[in-house]
C-alpha positions in Angstrom: 12.3 -52.3 -35.0 8.9 -53.5 -32.9 7.0 -56.6 -33.6 3.7 -54.6 -34.5 2.5 -55.4 -37.9 1.3 -52.8 -40.2 -2.3 -51.4 -39.3 -4.9 -53.6 -40.4 -7.6 -51.2 -40.3 -6.5 -49.0 -43.2 -9.2 -50.4 -45.4 -11.9 -49.4 -42.8 -10.6 -46.3 -42.4 -10.6 -45.2 -46.0 -14.2 -46.4 -45.8 -14.6 -44.1 -43.2 -13.3 -41.4 -45.2 -15.7 -42.1 -47.9 -18.6 -42.1 -45.1 -17.2 -38.8 -43.9 -17.8 -37.3 -48.0 -21.1 -39.1 -48.0 -22.3 -37.1 -44.6 -21.1 -34.0 -46.3 -24.2 -34.6 -48.8 -26.5 -35.4 -46.0 -25.9 -31.8 -44.5 -29.1 -29.5 -45.5 -27.6 -26.6 -47.8 -28.7 -24.0 -45.1 -27.1 -26.3 -42.4 -23.3 -26.4 -42.9 -22.5 -23.8 -40.3 -25.5 -25.6 -37.8 -24.6 -26.8 -34.5 -26.8 -27.4 -31.6 -25.5 -25.3 -29.6 -23.9 -22.0 -30.3 -20.8 -23.3 -28.1 -20.3 -26.3 -30.2 -18.6 -26.4 -33.4 -20.8 -26.5 -36.5 -20.9 -29.1 -39.0 -18.1 -27.1 -41.1 -16.0 -26.9 -38.0 -15.9 -30.3 -37.3 -15.0 -31.2 -40.9 -12.4 -28.9 -41.0 -10.9 -29.8 -37.9 -10.4 -33.2 -39.2 -8.9 -32.1 -42.2 -6.4 -29.8 -40.1 -5.6 -32.9 -37.9 -4.6 -34.9 -40.7 -2.3 -32.4 -42.5 -0.8 -31.6 -38.9 0.2 -35.2 -38.2 1.6 -35.5 -41.8 3.4 -32.1 -42.0 4.2 -31.4 -37.8 4.7 -34.7 -36.8 5.6 -37.1 -39.5 7.3 -34.4 -41.6 6.3 -36.0 -45.3 7.9 -32.7 -46.5 4.4 -31.6 -48.2 2.7 -28.3 -47.5 -0.8 -27.8 -45.9 -3.5 -26.2 -48.3 -5.4 -23.4 -47.4 -8.0 -25.3 -45.7 -10.1 -22.1 -44.1 -10.4 -20.9 -47.5 -10.7 -24.0 -49.8 -13.2 -25.3 -47.4 -16.2 -22.8 -47.3 -18.3 -25.0 -49.3 -19.7 -28.4 -49.4 -17.5 -29.1 -53.0 -14.2 -27.7 -51.2 -14.9 -29.8 -47.8 -15.3 -32.9 -50.0 -12.2 -32.3 -52.0 -9.9 -31.6 -48.7 -11.3 -34.9 -46.9 -10.1 -36.9 -50.2 -6.6 -35.1 -49.9 -5.9 -35.2 -46.4 -6.5 -39.0 -46.4 -4.8 -39.3 -49.8 -1.9 -37.6 -47.9 -2.0 -40.1 -45.1 -2.1 -43.2 -47.1 1.6 -43.6 -47.9 2.6 -43.2 -44.0 -0.5 -45.7 -43.5 1.2 -48.3 -46.1 4.8 -48.0 -44.5 5.5 -50.5 -41.9 9.1 -48.7 -41.1 7.0 -45.2 -40.8 4.7 -46.8 -38.4 7.3 -48.7 -36.3 9.2 -45.4 -36.1 9.2 -43.3 -32.8 8.4 -39.8 -33.4 8.6 -36.8 -30.6 5.0 -34.7 -30.4 3.6 -32.2 -28.5 -0.5 -32.4 -28.7 -2.6 -30.9 -26.5 0.1 -29.5 -24.6 1.6 -33.0 -23.8 5.1 -33.5 -25.5 5.9 -37.0 -25.8 7.3 -39.7 -28.3 5.2 -42.7 -29.5 5.0 -44.8 -32.5 3.5 -44.2 -35.8 0.9 -47.0 -34.9 0.1 -44.7 -31.8 -0.1 -41.4 -33.8 -2.2 -43.4 -36.6 -4.7 -44.7 -34.1 -4.8 -41.3 -32.5 -5.9 -39.7 -35.8 -8.5 -42.4 -36.6 -9.7 -42.1 -33.1 -10.1 -38.5 -33.8 -11.6 -39.1 -37.2 -14.6 -41.3 -35.7 -15.0 -39.1 -32.5 -16.0 -35.7 -34.8 -17.8 -38.3 -36.9 -19.9 -39.5 -34.3 -21.0 -36.0 -33.4 -22.1 -35.0 -36.6 -24.2 -37.9 -36.4 -25.7 -37.0 -33.5 -26.0 -33.5 -35.1 -28.2 -35.2 -38.0 -30.5 -36.8 -35.6 -31.2 -33.5 -34.2 -31.9 -32.2 -37.7 -34.2 -35.7 -38.6 -32.1 -36.0 -41.2 -31.7 -40.2 -42.0 -28.2 -41.4 -42.5 -26.6 -45.0 -42.3 -25.7 -46.8 -39.4 -21.9 -46.0 -38.7 -21.0 -49.3 -36.7 -17.8 -50.4 -38.7 -17.4 -53.8 -36.8 -20.8 -54.6 -38.5 -19.3 -53.6 -41.5 -16.2 -55.9 -41.2 -17.9 -58.6 -39.9 -20.4 -58.6 -43.1 -17.4 -58.3 -45.3 -16.4 -61.8 -44.1 
């Protein structure tokens, strides 16, 4: 057992998930399949990639015993994507709330690299993944001239007191 405490960023991460759902609302109806360049993922691709990452972590590495939904079929509309973001987040909550699961060491192969790391590191990696793709999509909205809230999580936390 390590001396690390359970992640104290879960509240902020939950808010980030809400922001991802709100981001879907900001995407113009005819731009869900749009990206600024053909070689870049479009909005839908980025959002479904986030969902796949969460389910992949929980099913493939954490091995929570739950099935992955049919993300590609269910995620073809804005409503479907919003639902998938909700359910993929809800699937992660028990893991993020379990100190023993976070302290446990897991074997994983990610991007061709095999190793062992704690649940804390796996959670951090998924959080970083969510934030990375969220940031790219905010830049897409900027290029489309769509106004959006500032995604500064530290400023949000400081404002909360």
